[in-house]
N, C-alpha and C positions, 0 to 999 in steps of 0.2 A: 635517573633513568627517564622520568617523565619529561624533564626539560630537554634531554637529548632528543627524544622523539619529537617534541614540540619544535625544536630548532629545525629539524629536518622537514616537518610539515610546513613551516613558514617559508623555508627555502623553496620548496616545491611550488607553493602558492605564489610566491613572488615572481617566479619564472612564468607561471601560467597566467597570472592576472595582470601582467604588464609592468611588474617591478614595484618595489616597496615605495619608491619615491621618484616617480617619473618626472623628468625635467619638463617644465611647462604644462603639466597636467592640470585639468580643470579643478577648481575648488568646489564646484557644484556637486553636491551629493547625489546619490541615486536612491530614490524613494520606492519602497515596495510595500503595498498594502497586503496584510495577512488577513484574509477573510475566512475564518474557520469557526467551527462550533465550540465556542468557549463556555457555553451553558447548555442545559438540557442533557438528553440521554447520550450524546456523543461528545460531551465535554472532555472526558479524559483522553479520548482519541485525538480531539482537536488540540489539546494542550501538548500531547506528544508530538503531533505534527509540527507545531510551532516550535517546540524545544529543539527538534532536529534542524529545522530551517534556521533557527537563531544561532546554533552552533556553526553552521555553514557561514553565516554572516560574520560571526566573531572571527573565524579563522581567516577569511578573506580580508577583513578590515585590518587585522593584525599584521597581515603581509603587505599592507599598503593600499588595499582597496582594489577596485576595478579601474584600471588606467589612472590610478592616483586618486580616485574618488571613493569616499566612504559610503557605505550602504546603510541606510536607515529603514526601520520598520514602523508601520502604523498598524495597530491591532484593531480588528473589526469583528464583532461577534455575529456569526452567521449560523444559528442553530437550527434554522428551518428555511425553506425556500422564500417565504414572504419577508421574514426579517433580513435574510441575506440580500434580496433585491433592494430593500429600503436602505440598508446600511452601506451597500456598495455604491448605489446611486449617490448617497450623501457624501461619502468620502471622495469619490471621483470629482464631484462638483466643488468640494472645498479644497482638496489637496492637489488635484490635477496630477496625481501619480501615474506614471506610464505603465505600471505593472501591478496586477492583482494576483496574489498566490492564494488559491482557493480550490476546493471547498471540502474535500474528502468524500462527502456524500454525493452520489450521482444525482439525486433529486434536487439537491441544493445547487449543484453545478448547472443543471439543465435550466434552472430558473435564472441564475446569476449571469451566466456566460452571455446571453443576449444583451445584457446591459453593457458589459465590457466591449462586446463587438460593436454595438451601436456607437459607443464613444471612442472607438479605435484605440482601446487600451488593451495591452497584452494580458491575456488570462493564462496563467500557468497552473495546471491541474496535476497534483501529485498523488491523489488517493482514489478518485472515483473511476469505476470500471465500465459503466454503461457504454455500449458501442455507439449509440447515437450522439454522444458528446463530440466525437470527431467526424460525424457523418453529415453535418449540416452546411458544409462549405464555408465555414468561418475562416477569416483571414488573419485573425489575431489570437488564435488559441493554440497552445502547446500542452501536450500531456506526456509526462515522463512515466506515469503508471502503466501497468498492463491493462489490457481489455478483458471483458468477460470471457472472450474466446480463449485468451492466454491462460486465465485462471482455470477454466474448464479443461484446457489441454494438460495442465499439470495433474489434475485429478484423474483424467482419463489415462494418461501415461502410467500413473502409479497403479491403477486398477489392472491395466493390461500386463504390465511388466512385473509387478510385485504381488498384488492382491490375489488375482485369479490363481497363479501358481501355488500360493500359500494356502488358499482355501481348499484346493484339490476337489472342487465341485464341478459337475457338468455344467456348462454355460446355461443350459435350459433350466437349471434349478436355481440359478443366481437371480435374485429379484432386487430392484432398485427403488427406493422412495426418495423423492426430491422435496425438500422443505425449504421454503424461502420467505424472507420478509417481502411485503407486497409493493415496495418501492422500485424505482428504476434499477437499482443495484441487484435486488433479488430476482426480479423478472428477467433481466438480461442474462444473469448466470443460469437460471433454471432452464430457460429456452435453449441456451447454447449447450449446456451439459446434457440435456435430454437427447438432442440430436446425436451427440457423440456416443452416449451409452447405447443408444439403439444401433448405431453403426458398428459397435462392438458385438452386437448380437445378444444383448442383455435385455431383460424384460423390465420395463418401468411400470410399477404397480401403483404409484401415486406421485402426483406433482401438485403439492398444496402450498398455498400462501397464507400469511397471517400479518396482522398489524404489529410492527416492531414495538409499539407502545403498549401492547397488551400486558395485562397483569395476571392472566390465567390462560394457559394454552392446553389445559387438560383435554378438552374435546378434540383438539388436533392430535395430541399424543395418542389418544385412544383410537382415533381413526387410523393413524399410521400403524399402531399396534395390531389392529385387525388385519392389516395386509401382510404382517410378518415379513418385512423386507430383510434381505441378507445384508444390504449396504444402504446407509442413509447418507445422502449428499445434502448439505445444508449451507445456506447463505444467510447470515445473521449479523446483526450489530452486537454490541456488548451485553446489554441488559437482557435482551431476548435470547441470546445464546445461552446465558446462564439459566434463565427461566425454563426454556425448553428442555435443557439437559437435566435440570433438577426434577422436572415433572416426568421425564422419561424414566428416571430412576424410581420415582415414587410409584409409577404405574407399571413398572416391570417391562418397559419397552427395551429390548436388548438385542440390537442388531450385531452381526458379526464384525462389521466394519462401520466406522463413522468418519466422514471426511467433510470438514468445513471449507469455506471459501474465504479465507482471510477474515476481515472484520473482527467479530467477537472471539472467534476461536483462536486467533493469533495474538490476543491481548492478554497481558499478565492478570487481568481481573478474572478471566475465565479460569486460568490455572489456580489462582488463589482461592476462588470460590468453590471449585470442585475438588481440590486437593488430589488425592490419589485416584479418584474416579475419572480425572481428566486423562490419566495415563492410557496411552493407546490411541487417542483421538489424533487423526491427521488433519492438516489444513493446507490448502493449496493457494499460494499467493506469491509472496517474496519472503525474504528472511533477513534478520539482522545478524545471523550467525552462520553464514556460508563458510565453507572451507577456505581459509585464507589463501591457499594455493590457487584458488579461482580468481584472485584479485591481482592487479598489477602490483609491482613492488611499491610504487608511490601510494597506491590506494590502501595497501596493507598498513602503512604508517598512518595515513589519515584516518582510516577506520579505527585504529587503536586509540587515536586521540579523541575521536567522537565519543567512543564508549567511555573513556575516562571522564570526559567532561560531563556527559549525561549522568553518570553514576555519582559524581561529586555533587551535581545539582539536585537529583531526585532520590538518591540513596537506593536505587534499584537498577537492575540491568536494563539495557536498551530494549525497546519493543520494536516490532516490525514498523509501526507507525512513526516512531522516531526516525528510523532509517528512510522511510518514504519521504518524510519532510526534509530531511538532510539531502537526500539524493535529488529531489526536485530543485531545491535552492542551490545546491552545489552545481547542478547542470547549468542553471541560469548564470550563476556568478562566475563560474570557472570556465565553462565551455561555450556559452553563448555570448554574453555581454563583451568579453574581451575582443570578440570578432566584429562587433558592431562599430560602424563609423561614429555613431552617437549612441552610447548606451542608455540615454534617456529618451530616445525617440522610438516609438513603437514600430514604425515601418522599418527602421534600421535594425531593430532587435529581431524582427521576424526574418529579415534578409539574412542576418547572421546565423539564426537557428537553422536555416536551410543548408548551411555550410558544415554543420557539425557532424562529425563521424568519428566517434570514440568507440573503441573496441569493447567487447565483453570483458568485465573485470575492472572497468573504469569507475564504477560506483560501488559502495560497500555491500550491496546486496548481489553483486556479481553482474549486474546489467551493464550494457553499453549504452550509447546514446546516438541515435540516428533518426531524425524526424522525416516522416513521409510527407506528401503534399497535403494531407489533412491535419498535420500537426501531431500525429501519433508517433511516439517512440517505438520503433520496430525492434529494438534490442532489449526490450523488457521481458525476459524469459521467465516462465513460471518456475517456482521452487515449492516443494512439498516438505513440510515439517511434521513432526510428531511429538506429542507430549510423552516424554520418557522420564521417569523418576522426578516428576513435577517440573521439568524443564523442557523447553522446545529445542529440538535438535533437527538438523536438516537430514532428510533421508532419501531425497530424490530430486533431480537426477544425480547419478553417481559422480559427475564431474564437480558438483558443488557440495556433496554430502559429507557429513561428519559422523554418521552413524548408519546402521541398517534398520529397516523396518522391523518392528517386533509386535507382539500381542495380536497376531492375525491367526485365527479369529480372536476377538475380544473375549476375555473370560467373563463369567457372570458378575453382576454387581457386587455380590458378597465375597468375591474372590480377588478383587483388585487391590 
């Protein structure tokens, strides 16, 4: 069965990427730098992003490459803005690669992308959501990932369509606390979601930030507890998501609804660390587990192969970050580079990107691909997941959902 699926995937790719063995194809390879956080607090997420991207590379190369050219990767550790800038400067100078796949973190991207722009190297961002990334007029930047506004849109849609009817509370009695890490990612999400919440007529009682490297968030938890919010909206990375949630439980902070914004709340580490206490938590970003009927027939086959390969490699289910990494690299290698006159020339690559128009369902998270003039993918639609029975399932919107929202309102800590 596995080889049957693989044969179909290779056939699909061979057609899309220019054929398995194009006559007269260049023997020159295509080099892509992967500048991701392979150490530090984001290391697990960075590795997941890389694993997803590498599966895309494997599938394309097995089908003959891009226009007959094999794709190679160079790994660069970018755990923070300073080191990211240093390492990307170094690898551009040494390897002269035309493409940098980076960075997951908005703060790292905002530091590194001026380096790639200055050197006229294509920057492909598949994880960071800060709106300013694509608001600076850069000519060599592409982002397949959603923006903060799109993440917020998923949470706001869930609140309006699902949460408020289930709470059966008067709007005037529903209060919102926003908690976010203090970097570009957290700030962008918090500012966007507050505007949306207020537009729904709900009362924001707190909008507080913290350092993602903190080892104690008790004072923040107690401050939020004092406001007694109905709903908490959080933007966190992995370690801080676990820490805040642990200390919520310890201090008895018990909102009726908890909604994360991707990052830590969509990561397997959160589910494993919190166990049954994670059940009922929502997170708005994208998903590795959308309803297969939301995908094209070709992408259904490809998605199945991605999941098989990742599970064989890491012995665990795919995460959202794996699929983000895969989707970014798949977009580059399948949808963009085959359209380029020269897939190693940054100007040619960007010209090709402007021609891409792949419908929803063309990526394994249900997204399509269409870049606007800023380099932003306009078809990266938000998806909301919920932890149910210690697994993430898609619950919103209905067209990609595999389950219905449950545990609204959340039961007390000792009843989960």
